[in-house]
N, C-alpha and C positions, 0 to 999 in steps of 0.2 A: 725621227722624233728626238727632240732634245729635252733634257731635264736638268734643272739646277740642283746643286747639293741641298739647298733648302727644301725643294719639292720632294726629293728623295727622303730626306730626314722626316718630313711630315708624314709620308706614307709609312715609314718604318717606326715612327715615334722615337727617333734617335736624336742625337745632339751633334751639330756640326762643329768641328774644330778646324778652322781655316776659313777659306773664302766661301761664303754662303752662296755667291752667285756663280761659282764654277760650274760650267756646263759639260754634260756628257751626252753622247749620242750612240754609244756602242759599249759592248762588254768585252772584257779581256781577262786572261789569267794574270796574276800579279807579276809573274816573272816576264811576261810578254806585254805588259801594259804600255800604252802609248797615249799621247795627248788626246783628250776628248773621250777617253774610255773610263768605264767604271769597273772596279774589281773588288775583291774582298780578301781578308786575312782571317782565317779561323784556326789553321794548324800552326802551332809554334815553330814547326820545322821550316816554315817559309818566312819567318820573321825578317831574315836578312834582306829579302827582296823588297820590303817596304821602304828601305832607304835608297833603293836604286830604281824603283819602278817609275815609269813615266805616266802612269795612269793619273788622270786628273782628280778622281775621287776614289777613296778606298773605304769600304765598310769594315770596321774592326769591333772586337768585343770591348765592353766598358772597362775591362781590366787591363787593356793594353796601354802601356806607358812607353812612349818613344825614348830611346837612349841617346838619340842625336836628332839633328834637324831633318825635317821632311819636306819634300816638294809637293807631295800629294795632300789634298784636303781630306780629312777624316770625317766619317760619320760613325759615332759610337753608339752601339746597340747592345742589348743583353746577350744575344746569340747571333754572331755574324753569319754563320752558315745558314741558319734558319731564316734570317732576315733577307739574305741574298736569294734564297729560294722563293720567299714571299714576293720579292721584287720581280723575279723572273715570271712568276704567275701573273702578277699585275701587268707586266709588259705584254705578255701574250694576250691578256684580256683586252688591253688597249689596241694592240696590233690587229686582233681579229674581230674587233667590234664593228662588223659590217651589218647594215640593215637594208631592207628593201628587196626589190625583185629585179634582177637583171634580165635583159632580153637578148636572144629569144629563150623561151622556156615553154614547157607544157605543164599545165596544172589542171587536172580534171575539175569540172564544175562541182562534182560531189565530194571533193576533198575539203577537209576542215583544218584550217591552219590558225594557230594562236597568234598572240601579239608579238611585235618586235622581231619578226622573222627576217632571215636572209636567205634568199633563193638565188643561187648563182646561175650564170648563163648556161644554156643547153642542159638544164636539169629536167627530169621527167617525174611527175608525181601523178600516180594512177588513181583509179576509181576508189572512192570510199576511204581514202587515206585520212588518218587523224594525226595531226602534228601539234604538239604543245606550244607553249610560249617560249620565247628567247632561243629558238632553234636555228642553227645555221647549217644550211645545206650548200656546199660549195659546188662549183661548176662540174658539169658532166656526170652528175650523180643520177641514179635510177632508183625510184621508190615505187615498188610494185603495188598492185591492188590490195586493198584491205590491210595495209600496214599501219601499225600504231607506233608513234614515237612520242615519248614524254617530254617534259620541260627541260630546257637548258642543255640540250644535246648538240653535239657538233658532228656533222657528217662531212668528212673531207672529200676533196675532189676525186671523182672517178669511183666512188663506192657504189656497189650494186646491192640493193636490198630487195629480195624476192617477196612475192605475195604472202600475206598472212603473218609475216614476222611481227613480233611484239617487242618493243624496246622501251625500257623504263626511263627514269629521269637521270640527268647528269651523266650521260654516256658520251664517249668519244669513239668514233670509228674512223681509222686512218685510211688514206688513199689506197685504192686497189683492192680493198677487202670485199668479199662476197658473202652475204648472209642469206641463207635459205636456199642454196642450190640443192639439187637432188642428191640424196645419199647414194652411196655406191652399192646399189641393190640389184642383183641380177640372178636369174634362175635358169638352169639349162632346160630346154624342151626335149621332146622325144628324138630330135635329130642331133642333140648335143650342142645346139646353138644357144647362146645366152640371150635371154629376153629381159628387158628392164622390168623390175617390180615397181609399180607406181608408188611414188613417195608423196603421201597425202597429208603428212603432218606439217609442223611449222618449227620455227625457232623462237624461243623466248629468252630475252636478255633483260635481266633485272637492273636495278638502279646502280649507278656509280661504277659501271664497267668500262674499261678501256681496251680497245682492240687495235693491235698494231697493223701496219701496212701489209697488204697482200696476204692476209689471213683468210681462211675459208671455214665457215661453219655451216654444215649441211642440215637441211630440214629432216625431220623424223619420217620414218616410214609410216608409222601411226603414232599419234600423240605429239610430243614435243622434244626437241633438243633444247636443253636448258643451261644457261649460263647464269649462275646465281650472283647475288649482290656483291659488289666490291671486287670481282675477279679482274685481274690484269693479264692481258695476253700480249706477248711480244709480236714482232713481225713474222710472217711466213709460218703460221701455225695452221695445221689441219685438224679440225674437230668433226668427226663423222656423225652419222645419223643416230639419234636417240642417246647420245652422250649427255651426261649431266656433270657439270663442274660446280663443286661446292663453294660457298661464299668465301671471299678473301683469299682464294688460291691464286698464285702467280705462276705463269708458265713462260719459259724463255723460248727463243726463236727456233724454228725448224722442228718443233715437236709435233708428232702425229699421234692422235688417239683414235683407235678403231671403234666401230659401232657398238652402242649399248653399254659401254663402260661407264661406271660411276666413280667419279673422283670426289673425295671428301673436302672438308673445309680446311682453310689455312694451310694448304699444301704448298710446297715449293718444288717446282719441276724444272730442271736445267735444260739447256739447249740440246737439240738433236736426240731427244728421248723418243723411243718408240713404245707404244702401249697397245697390247692386243685387245680385241673386243671381248665383251661379255664378262668382264671381271670387275671387282670392286677394290678401290683404293681408299683406305681409311682416312681419318682426319690427322692433320699435323704430320703428314708424311713428307720426307725429303728424298727426292730422286736426283742423283748426280747426273751431270751431262753425259750424253751418249749411252745411257743405259737402255737396256731392252727389258721391258716388263711383260712377263708372260704368266703371272700368277696373281692372286689376290694379295694385297698388302694390308697388314693390320695397322691400327692407329699408332702414330709415332715412329714407324719404321724409317730407317735411313739406309738407302740401298745404292749400289753402284755396280756396273758391269753389264755384260750381255751374254747370257741371261743374267739379270741382276742378282747379286747376293748381298749379304750384310756388308755395310760400308767398312767396318773394321776388318772383317774377314777378307774383303777385297784388297785392302791396303797391305795386310800381312801376306796374302798370296802374291801380290804384285812384286813385293821385295824378292820373293823366291823366283818369280818369273824373270826378273831382270838378271838374276844370278844364274839362270838355268844353264847357259853354256859352261860357266865355271864349275857348276855342280856336276854336270855330266862328265866333264874332264876328270874331276876328282873321283867320281864313281868308277869310271873306266880304269883309272890308276889303281883304285882299291881292288877292283875285280881282277886286274892283271897280277897284282901282288898275291891275292888270294889263290888264284890258279897256280902260280909259281910255287907257293908253299904246299899246296895240295899235291902237286906233281912230285915234289921232293919227298913228301911223306909216303907216297905210294911206292 
């Protein structure tokens, strides 16, 4: 797709300084810009690159005044970074604006699908499924029986959504994710063999939730596993049965949350965090990467380590840990001197 500087300025409500008809068809960093690309300048640290960039069009703040001649056409806006983000969002909307139904696919006669849908090839939509308007389901996706999906959702290629799952409006689920698989529930019998406990609940995902690639959210044993409004999940995350994630919480990749744990609102959880089951994590909690959480956390706690301790305590302790060999050498020296003095006095 090609856009002119004039078209971009109209989208961003900006002002063109230079060639209104300059065309771009790709994006670039300002220091790596080449002919036909669009870039932006928001951080003054990169000002020098605007005089050498080969990018055809550059988005800049209204306050930017060039100190010498430029080859690139400028689009002046109030906030260059925000405008560039807006443009990326617009580009994605245009790029992903597919409609219609590709063949082959299977859509149950009892399924109800809203207007302006896109159903990719080799998709399966089961019995009594309800899908809202402006939903895009990319190829090789599976939508099980009795699933509900709200308006304006995007289900990327290869997503598997098991039966009874409820998904709200404006959600994105990226490729390879599995929603509603059985929770990890087993009980030993009289012979010591583990038998699966039936997982009869479901998964509820509220509005404005993003789920990264290859993430798994298990259905509840009873009741629901719940992902509240505005939650953002990175790639490769495991959320076990009956977990609840509070609204606007963000979780980085490779985090695992065990069954029946409740995570509060507006939390920030780093990558590779492990959280045990049946605990409660308060609101506004921050958990640093690679921490292990084995206890309840109160509102506003900031923790790190495995098992996790207070963030400032961890940093103080880590300083000593790094110096441990030197500290032990010093202690050994003191002990040797002490013993020498002791022997002399005896």
